[in-house]
C-alpha positions in Angstrom: 62.0 -82.5 -51.0 60.5 -79.4 -49.3 57.4 -77.9 -51.1 57.2 -74.1 -50.4 53.9 -73.0 -48.8 51.9 -70.4 -50.6 52.5 -66.9 -49.3 49.9 -64.4 -48.1 49.8 -62.7 -51.6 48.5 -65.9 -53.1 45.4 -65.9 -51.0 44.5 -62.4 -52.2 45.0 -63.2 -55.9 43.3 -66.6 -56.0 39.7 -65.5 -55.4 40.0 -62.7 -58.0 41.2 -65.3 -60.6 38.2 -67.6 -59.8 35.7 -64.8 -60.1 37.2 -63.8 -63.5 37.0 -67.4 -64.8 33.4 -67.8 -63.7 32.4 -64.4 -65.3 34.0 -65.4 -68.6 32.3 -68.8 -68.6 28.9 -67.2 -67.9 29.4 -64.6 -70.7 30.5 -67.1 -73.4 28.0 -69.8 -72.4 25.1 -67.4 -72.5 22.4 -68.0 -75.1 22.9 -65.2 -77.6 19.5 -65.8 -79.1 17.6 -65.2 -75.9 15.2 -62.4 -76.5 13.8 -59.8 -74.1 11.6 -61.1 -71.4 9.3 -58.0 -71.0 6.0 -58.8 -72.7 2.5 -57.4 -72.5 -0.8 -59.0 -73.2 -3.7 -57.5 -75.2 -6.3 -56.1 -72.8 -10.0 -55.7 -73.4 -12.2 -53.1 -71.8 -13.1 -49.4 -71.7 -10.5 -47.1 -73.1 -10.0 -43.7 -71.6 -8.6 -40.8 -73.6 -7.2 -38.2 -71.2 -5.5 -34.8 -71.3 -3.0 -34.3 -68.5 -1.9 -30.8 -67.5 -0.3 -29.0 -64.6 -2.3 -26.3 -62.8 -2.6 -24.2 -59.7 -5.2 -24.1 -57.0 -7.3 -21.0 -56.6 -10.3 -20.1 -54.5 -13.5 -20.1 -56.5 -14.6 -17.0 -54.7 -12.6 -14.4 -52.8 -13.0 -11.0 -51.3 -10.6 -8.2 -52.2 -8.8 -6.2 -49.6 -9.0 -2.8 -51.1 -6.8 0.2 -50.7 -8.2 3.7 -50.1 -11.1 4.7 -52.3 -11.0 8.1 -54.1 -7.4 8.0 -55.2 -8.2 9.2 -58.7 -10.4 12.1 -57.2 -7.3 13.4 -55.4 -5.2 12.8 -58.6 -3.0 10.0 -57.2 -2.6 7.4 -59.9 -0.1 4.9 -58.2 0.7 4.0 -54.7 3.6 1.8 -53.4 3.1 -0.8 -50.7 5.6 0.0 -48.0 4.6 -2.8 -45.6 2.3 -5.9 -45.7 1.9 -8.9 -43.4 3.2 -12.3 -44.6 1.1 -14.2 -47.2 -0.9 -17.0 -45.6 -1.5 -15.1 -42.4 -4.8 -15.6 -40.7 -6.5 -12.2 -40.1 -9.6 -11.2 -38.2 -12.1 -8.5 -39.3 -10.5 -5.0 -38.9 -7.0 -6.4 -38.3 -4.0 -4.6 -39.8 -3.0 -5.8 -43.2 -0.7 -3.3 -45.0 0.6 0.3 -45.1 0.8 2.3 -48.2 3.5 4.9 -49.0 2.2 8.3 -47.9 4.9 10.5 -49.5 2.9 11.7 -52.5 -0.4 12.2 -50.7 1.3 14.1 -47.8 3.0 16.4 -50.3 -0.3 16.9 -52.1 -2.0 17.7 -48.7 0.6 20.3 -47.8 0.2 22.0 -51.2 -3.6 22.1 -50.6 -3.2 23.5 -47.1 -1.0 26.3 -48.5 -3.5 27.0 -51.3 -6.3 27.0 -48.7 -4.5 29.6 -46.6 -4.1 31.8 -49.7 -7.7 31.5 -50.6 -8.8 32.2 -47.1 -6.7 35.4 -47.1 -8.2 36.3 -50.4 -11.7 35.7 -49.2 -11.1 37.9 -46.1 -9.6 40.7 -48.2 -12.5 40.6 -50.7 -15.0 40.7 -47.9 -13.3 43.8 -46.4 -13.0 45.5 -49.8 -16.7 44.8 -50.4 -17.7 46.2 -47.1 -15.8 49.4 -47.6 -17.1 49.7 -51.2 -20.7 49.2 -50.1 -20.3 51.6 -47.2 -19.0 54.3 -49.6 -22.0 53.7 -51.9 -24.5 54.0 -49.1 -22.9 57.3 -48.0 -23.1 58.6 -51.5 -26.8 57.7 -51.6 -27.5 59.5 -48.4 -25.6 62.6 -49.6 -27.6 62.6 -52.9 -30.8 62.3 -51.0 -29.9 65.3 -48.8 -29.0 67.2 -52.0 -32.3 66.3 -53.5 -34.2 67.6 -50.5 -32.2 70.8 -50.6 -33.2 71.4 -54.2 -36.8 70.7 -53.3 -36.7 73.3 -50.6 -35.1 75.8 -53.1 -38.0 75.1 -55.6 -40.6 75.6 -52.9 -39.1 78.9 -51.8 -38.7 80.2 -55.4 -42.4 80.9 -55.9 -41.7 84.5 -54.9 -38.8 84.8 -57.3 -38.8 85.8 -60.9 -39.8 83.1 -63.4 -36.2 82.6 -64.6 -35.1 81.9 -61.0 -37.9 79.5 -60.5 -37.0 77.7 -63.8 -33.4 77.5 -62.7 -34.4 76.0 -59.3 -36.6 73.3 -61.0 -33.7 72.4 -63.4 -31.4 71.9 -60.4 -34.1 69.7 -58.7 -34.5 67.6 -61.8 -30.7 67.1 -62.0 -30.6 66.1 -58.3 -33.5 63.7 -58.9 -31.7 62.0 -61.8 -28.5 61.8 -59.9 -30.2 60.1 -57.0 -32.1 57.6 -59.2 -28.9 56.8 -61.1 -27.0 56.3 -57.8 -29.7 54.0 -56.6 -29.4 51.9 -59.8 -25.6 51.9 -59.5 -25.9 50.8 -55.9 -28.0 47.8 -56.9 -25.5 46.9 -59.7 -22.6 47.3 -57.3 -24.3 45.1 -54.8 -24.8 42.4 -57.4 -21.2 42.6 -58.6 -19.8 42.5 -55.1 -22.0 39.5 -54.2 -20.8 37.7 -57.3 -17.2 38.4 -56.4 -17.8 37.1 -52.9 -19.5 34.0 -54.2 -16.6 33.3 -56.6 -13.9 33.7 -53.9 -16.0 31.7 -51.4 -16.6 29.0 -54.0 -12.8 28.6 -54.6 -12.2 28.6 -50.8 -15.0 26.0 -50.2 -13.7 23.8 -53.1 -10.2 23.8 -51.6 -11.7 23.0 -48.2 -13.5 20.0 -49.7 -10.5 18.8 -51.5 -8.4 19.0 -48.3 -11.1 17.1 -46.3 -11.3 14.5 -49.1 -7.6 14.0 -49.2 -7.5 13.6 -45.4 -10.2 10.9 -45.7 -8.2 9.2 -48.4 -5.1 9.4 -46.2 -6.9 7.4 -43.5 -7.3 4.5 -45.9 -3.5 4.2 -46.3 -3.5 1.9 -43.3 -5.3 -1.1 -44.8 -7.3 -3.5 -42.6 -9.1 -6.8 -43.3 -12.8 -6.5 -44.1 -13.6 -10.0 -42.7 -11.8 -13.0 -41.2 -9.7 -15.2 -43.5 -6.4 -16.2 -44.9 -4.5 -13.4 -46.6 -3.2 -14.1 -50.2 -1.1 -11.6 -52.1 -2.7 -10.2 -55.3 -1.0 -11.4 -58.5 -0.1 -9.0 -61.3 -0.8 -9.6 -65.0 2.6 -11.2 -65.3 2.0 -13.6 -62.4 4.2 -11.8 -59.9 2.9 -11.2 -56.4 2.3 -7.8 -55.0 4.4 -7.6 -51.8 6.5 -4.9 -50.2 7.7 -2.4 -52.8 5.0 -3.3 -55.4 2.9 -0.6 -57.0 -0.9 -0.5 -56.7 -2.8 1.3 -59.4 -5.7 3.6 -58.6 -7.7 1.9 -61.3 -7.3 -1.4 -59.6 -6.7 -0.7 -55.9 -6.6 -4.3 -54.7 -3.9 -4.9 -52.1 -4.6 -8.5 -51.3 -7.4 -11.1 -51.3 -9.2 -13.2 -48.7 -10.1 -16.5 -50.5 -13.0 -18.7 -49.6 -11.2 -22.0 -49.0 -14.4 -24.0 -48.9 -14.6 -24.0 -52.7 -11.4 -24.4 -54.7 -10.7 -24.6 -58.4 -7.6 -25.7 -60.3 -6.6 -23.2 -63.1 -4.6 -24.9 -65.8 -3.7 -24.3 -69.4 -4.2 -26.7 -72.3 -2.2 -26.5 -75.5 -3.9 -25.8 -78.8 -3.5 -29.3 -80.0 -5.6 -30.8 -77.2 -8.0 -28.0 -76.5 -10.6 -29.3 -79.0 -11.0 -32.4 -76.8 -11.7 -30.5 -73.6 -15.3 -29.6 -72.9 -17.2 -28.3 -69.9 -18.7 -31.0 -67.7 -15.9 -33.5 -68.3 -14.6 -35.4 -65.2 -11.1 -34.8 -63.9 -8.8 -36.6 -61.6 -6.8 -34.1 -59.5 -3.6 -34.7 -57.6 -1.7 -32.2 -55.5 2.1 -32.2 -55.7 2.4 -31.3 -52.0 0.3 -34.3 -50.9 0.9 -37.1 -53.5 -1.0 -39.6 -51.5 -4.3 -37.6 -51.7 -6.5 -37.7 -54.8 -9.5 -35.6 -55.6 -12.2 -35.4 -58.3 -13.2 -32.4 -60.3 -15.2 -31.2 -63.2 -14.3 -28.8 -66.1 -16.4 -25.6 -65.5 -14.8 -23.1 -68.0 -12.9 -23.4 -71.2 -11.5 -20.2 -72.8 -12.5 -19.4 -76.3 -9.4 -17.4 -77.1 -5.9 -18.6 -76.6 -2.9 -16.8 -75.2 0.8 -17.1 -75.7 2.9 -18.5 -72.8 5.7 -16.3 -71.6 9.1 -17.2 -73.0 7.5 -19.6 -75.5 5.8 -19.6 -78.9 3.2 -22.1 -77.6 -0.5 -21.1 -77.6 -2.5 -22.3 -74.7 -6.1 -22.0 -73.5 -7.1 -21.4 -69.9 -9.3 -24.1 -68.3 -10.9 -23.9 -64.9 -11.7 -27.1 -63.0 -13.9 -27.3 -59.9 -12.6 -29.4 -57.0 -15.5 -31.5 -55.7 -14.0 -32.3 -52.3 -13.2 -29.9 -49.4 -9.9 -30.5 -47.7 -8.6 -28.1 -45.1 -5.0 -28.7 -46.2 -5.6 -27.3 -49.6 -4.1 -23.8 -50.1 -4.1 -21.4 -53.0 -1.1 -21.5 -55.4 -0.5 -25.3 -54.7 0.6 -27.1 -57.9 -1.9 -29.7 -59.2 -1.8 -32.5 -61.7 -5.1 -32.7 -63.7 -6.1 -35.7 -65.7 -9.1 -34.6 -67.8 -11.1 -37.6 -69.0 -12.1 -36.3 -72.5 -13.8 -39.5 -73.7 -14.3 -43.2 -73.0 -14.5 -45.8 -75.8 -16.2 -48.9 -74.4 -15.3 -52.5 -75.3 -12.0 -52.3 -77.2 -8.7 -54.0 -77.2 -5.6 -52.0 -76.4 -1.8 -52.3 -75.8 1.0 -50.1 -74.4 2.1 -47.7 -77.1 5.6 -49.0 -76.9 4.5 -52.4 -78.3 3.4 -51.0 -81.6 6.2 -50.3 -84.2 6.0 -48.8 -87.7 8.0 -49.5 -90.9 7.0 -48.3 -94.4 3.7 -47.0 -93.0 2.8 -50.5 -91.7 2.1 -50.9 -88.0 3.1 -54.2 -86.4 3.9 -55.9 -83.1 6.3 -58.7 -82.2 4.3 -61.8 -81.3 5.7 -63.9 -78.5 3.9 -67.0 -79.7 5.4 -68.0 -83.1 8.0 -65.3 -83.0 6.9 -63.2 -86.0 5.8 -59.7 -86.8 2.1 -59.3 -86.8 0.6 -56.4 -88.8 -2.1 -54.5 -86.8 -4.5 -51.7 -87.3 -4.7 -49.1 -84.6 -7.2 -46.6 -83.4 -7.2 -43.8 -80.9 -4.4 -43.5 -78.4 -3.9 -41.8 -75.0 -0.6 -41.0 -73.3 0.3 -44.6 -72.5 -1.9 -47.0 -74.6 -3.3 -47.4 -78.1 -6.4 -49.2 -79.4 -5.9 -52.3 -81.6 -8.7 -52.8 -84.1 -7.3 -55.7 -86.2 -4.5 -58.2 -86.0 -4.7 -59.4 -82.4 -7.2 -60.8 -79.9 -7.6 -60.4 -76.2 -4.8 -62.2 -74.2 -2.3 -62.3 -77.1 1.2 -61.6 -75.8 3.6 -59.3 -77.6 7.1 -58.0 -76.8 7.4 -54.5 -75.4 10.6 -53.8 -77.4 12.2 -55.5 -80.4 13.8 -58.9 -79.5 17.2 -60.0 -80.8 17.4 -60.6 -84.6 13.8 -59.3 -84.9 14.7 -57.9 -88.3 14.7 -61.4 -89.6 11.3 -62.2 -88.3 8.6 -62.8 -90.9 5.9 -60.1 -91.3 2.4 -61.6 -91.1 0.0 -59.2 -93.0 -3.7 -58.8 -92.4 
């Protein structure tokens, strides 16, 4: 009898059937009561309580690159940045940094030039009018003086005339004398008046000249240069945005950019209101930089804000904290993101476990003991982000499960 040989299809199906049988056997023969194998032992030692925050590097000291001084004196309150070199550029002393928009100040200068021309014309006109007026006054005085001399001659010649004629001559002399004296007084008053007018016009003219010179000096500062060598960093506004091309600079704070001193850096961070009571100046800090995760630095809390502020787009209240970076590293740059682990306190000689090992039911804290397989009630103390202190119920080296094992609900609770 001929036995048919298995076809090619058989050799494809046979391995799949074998794998399925083996998988079923493994599943159904597996010990269902086998618990989790992740355990943790009670440790003994110093327990650190930390506050971890994200921050941003800043230079401890920096020099401001200022815009033109005197903007308020020329009544310009805001100036737009029309051009600025890229952030992070290395500049030398006197090197070009930025250009400010000259539109408003140029218009103001043109208005002042027109006003100065008008005042100059007015000054010349007043000067000519004054000259003509004083010349007429002097001519009048000369004529009155001649008239006075004529009256005196008439009086001298009237001695041979009748008394009435002599009396008439003396009266005319007295009138001429009074007219001459009055003209002298008027001349002095007119001189004082014309001098005052000239001073007033000249003062307006000089004031306009000074304003024009001042605005020209301010205009020279619209090309901003670096006061010293360094790395240029854009100034940040109150909302955290950077002042680049198109940003507006206020005349009350005419800072265009800054030159940070990279030899001394700080990490500025914000701590929430729940943890701020733990943070004090002088506390040690472990600092990491996201850009260079392999590098670690040490630091110290130098400033803790007394008044909180509200974070943008959030109801959370935070307090600003400044941390000095102890080490100098040439790769550190302002605005790099940092991770700050603030060591707020150290409790010496205590037992502790991972927080995940401790469970709570009906206000009772307990752990799942590996040895004996029962639930052990414990008393806990302070905790940090990962661990918690055990004050009663366990001793050093005891092993507990990290998560509840199978059928742990049936395990007996051993109370203290």
